[in-house]
C-alpha positions as CSV (number, residue, x, y, z in Angstrom):
1,M,141.6,18.0,263.7
2,K,143.9,16.6,261.1
3,L,142.5,16.7,257.5
4,S,142.3,13.4,255.9
5,Y,141.0,11.7,252.7
6,S,138.5,9.7,254.7
7,L,137.0,12.8,256.3
8,A,136.7,14.4,252.9
9,T,135.0,11.2,251.7
10,R,132.4,11.5,254.4
11,Y,131.7,15.2,253.4
12,T,131.6,14.2,249.7
13,D,129.2,11.3,250.3
14,A,126.9,13.6,252.3
15,F,127.0,16.2,249.5
16,L,126.2,13.6,246.9
17,E,123.4,12.3,248.9
18,I,121.9,15.8,249.2
19,L,122.3,16.3,245.4
20,Q,120.5,13.0,244.8
21,K,117.6,13.9,247.1
22,N,117.2,17.2,245.4
23,D,117.6,15.8,241.9
24,K,120.7,17.9,241.1
25,M,123.1,15.1,240.1
26,S,122.9,16.4,236.6
27,N,124.7,19.5,237.8
28,L,127.7,17.6,239.3
29,E,130.1,18.9,236.7
30,N,129.1,22.5,237.6
31,Y,129.8,21.8,241.3
32,I,133.2,20.2,240.4
33,E,134.0,23.3,238.4
34,A,132.9,25.6,241.2
35,I,135.2,23.8,243.7
36,Q,138.0,23.9,241.2
37,N,137.5,27.7,240.9
38,I,137.8,28.0,244.7
39,I,141.0,25.9,244.7
40,D,142.5,27.9,241.8
41,K,141.8,31.1,243.8
42,I,143.4,29.6,247.0
43,N,146.5,28.5,245.0
44,S,146.9,31.8,243.2
45,D,146.1,34.3,245.9
46,S,148.0,33.9,249.2
47,V,145.9,36.7,250.8
48,F,142.7,34.8,250.0
49,H,144.2,31.6,251.4
50,D,145.2,33.3,254.7
51,M,141.8,35.1,254.9
52,I,139.7,31.9,254.6
53,N,141.9,30.1,257.2
54,S,141.9,33.0,259.7
55,P,140.4,32.1,263.1
56,L,139.7,35.8,263.7
57,L,137.2,36.4,260.9
58,P,133.5,35.5,261.3
59,K,132.6,32.1,259.7
60,D,129.8,33.8,257.7
61,Y,132.2,36.2,256.1
62,I,134.6,33.4,255.2
63,T,131.7,31.4,253.7
64,K,130.6,34.4,251.7
65,K,134.1,34.9,250.2
66,I,134.6,31.3,249.4
67,Y,131.1,31.1,247.8
68,E,131.8,34.2,245.7
69,S,135.0,32.7,244.4
70,S,133.1,29.6,243.2
71,K,131.3,31.6,240.5
72,I,128.1,29.5,241.0
73,E,124.7,30.5,242.2
74,D,123.3,27.6,244.2
75,T,121.9,27.5,247.8
76,L,122.8,23.9,248.3
77,F,126.4,24.5,247.3
78,E,126.5,27.6,249.6
79,K,125.2,25.5,252.5
80,F,127.8,22.8,251.8
81,I,130.6,25.4,251.9
82,H,129.1,26.8,255.1
83,S,129.2,23.4,256.7
84,L,132.9,23.0,255.8
85,V,133.7,26.5,257.1
86,L,131.8,25.9,260.4
87,K,134.1,23.1,261.3
88,S,137.2,24.9,259.8
89,R,137.6,22.2,257.1
90,Q,137.8,24.3,254.0
91,E,141.1,22.7,253.2
92,L,139.2,19.5,252.5
93,L,138.1,21.0,249.2
94,F,141.4,19.8,247.7
95,F,140.4,16.2,248.5
96,I,136.7,16.7,247.8
97,V,137.3,17.8,244.2
98,K,139.4,14.7,243.5
99,I,136.8,12.4,245.0
100,L,134.0,14.2,243.0
101,N,136.0,13.9,239.8
102,N,136.5,10.2,240.3
103,Y,132.8,9.7,241.1
104,N,131.9,11.7,238.0
105,L,134.2,9.5,235.9
106,E,132.5,6.4,237.4
107,L,129.1,7.7,236.5
108,K,130.2,8.3,232.9
109,K,131.9,4.9,232.8
110,L,135.3,6.5,232.1
111,I,138.8,5.8,233.5
112,K,141.9,8.0,233.4
113,A,145.2,6.5,232.4
114,E,148.6,8.0,231.8
115,I,151.4,6.3,229.9
116,I,155.0,7.5,230.2
117,T,157.4,6.4,227.6
118,A,161.0,7.1,226.6
119,K,160.0,7.7,223.0
120,P,156.8,8.9,221.5
121,I,154.2,6.2,220.8
122,D,152.2,6.2,217.6
123,S,148.4,6.4,217.5
124,K,148.0,2.7,216.7
125,N,149.8,1.6,219.9
126,S,147.9,4.3,221.9
127,E,144.6,2.9,220.5
128,D,145.7,-0.7,221.3
129,L,146.4,0.3,224.9
130,K,143.1,2.0,225.2
131,N,141.3,-1.1,223.9
132,I,143.2,-3.4,226.3
133,L,142.4,-1.1,229.3
134,K,138.7,-0.9,228.1
135,N,138.5,-4.7,228.0
136,K,140.1,-5.1,231.4
137,T,138.0,-2.4,233.2
138,G,134.8,-2.3,231.1
139,R,135.1,1.5,230.8
140,D,136.2,3.9,228.1
141,V,139.7,5.3,228.6
142,I,140.9,8.9,228.7
143,L,144.6,8.3,227.9
144,K,147.3,10.9,228.5
145,T,150.8,10.3,227.1
146,S,154.0,11.9,228.2
147,L,157.7,11.5,227.6
148,D,160.5,10.8,230.0
149,E,163.8,10.0,228.4
150,S,165.3,8.8,231.7
151,L,163.2,5.6,231.4
152,I,165.7,4.4,228.7
153,G,163.0,2.1,227.3
154,G,159.7,0.5,228.2
155,I,156.7,2.2,229.8
156,Q,155.3,3.4,233.0
157,L,151.5,3.2,233.3
158,Y,149.2,4.9,235.8
159,V,145.6,3.6,235.8
160,E,143.5,5.5,238.3
161,D,145.5,5.0,241.6
162,K,147.6,2.0,240.4
163,Y,151.1,2.3,239.0
164,Y,152.8,-0.2,236.7
165,D,156.4,0.1,235.9
166,Y,157.6,-1.8,232.8
167,S,160.6,0.4,232.1
168,I,164.3,-0.5,231.9
169,K,165.0,2.2,234.5
170,G,162.4,0.6,236.9
171,Y,163.9,-2.8,236.3
172,L,167.4,-1.5,237.0
173,D,166.1,0.2,240.2
174,S,164.6,-3.0,241.4
175,I,167.9,-4.9,240.9
176,K,169.7,-2.1,242.8
177,R,167.2,-2.3,245.7
178,S,167.5,-6.1,245.9
179,Y,171.3,-6.0,245.6
180,A,171.4,-3.4,248.4
181,Q,169.2,-5.5,250.7
182,T,171.4,-8.6,250.4
183,G,174.6,-6.7,250.5
184,G,175.8,-8.1,247.3
185,D,175.5,-11.8,248.3
């Protein structure tokens, strides 16, 4: 079966429901960190990646190795990992950690935003942008800033999964696209 974000969402929803029933939602950040530990191990160790995806190894062995790399002691988490491994869906962990992070931010009433500019912005403009986003979304903002001189001027803004391009480069690209579609007419 092809791995998908919607499938990962179903597993994540089930995991969150189990956490709520067992009053373990306060440990959500620990579970996110544990999954991130697994992902880091998969990304850094190709032998580990091949081992956990091997159809020849017993599922219990794969579960044990993944669970050990999580660096957490929790039977609920071990059962969750085992349910993924039984269906050979351990690669869903990459999606699951993103979904859990977003859910955790929602619980804390936070929003992640990234602003990309051609030149560094001062702290006053950064705070103004945070306040504008807070007023629009009703949540506190975690703002990351980065530089990209190819923008020429203006800004590019990522707010959660939305992208806003107010850069000169973006404007020129849109003119180029519309000019190419009409053939210069």
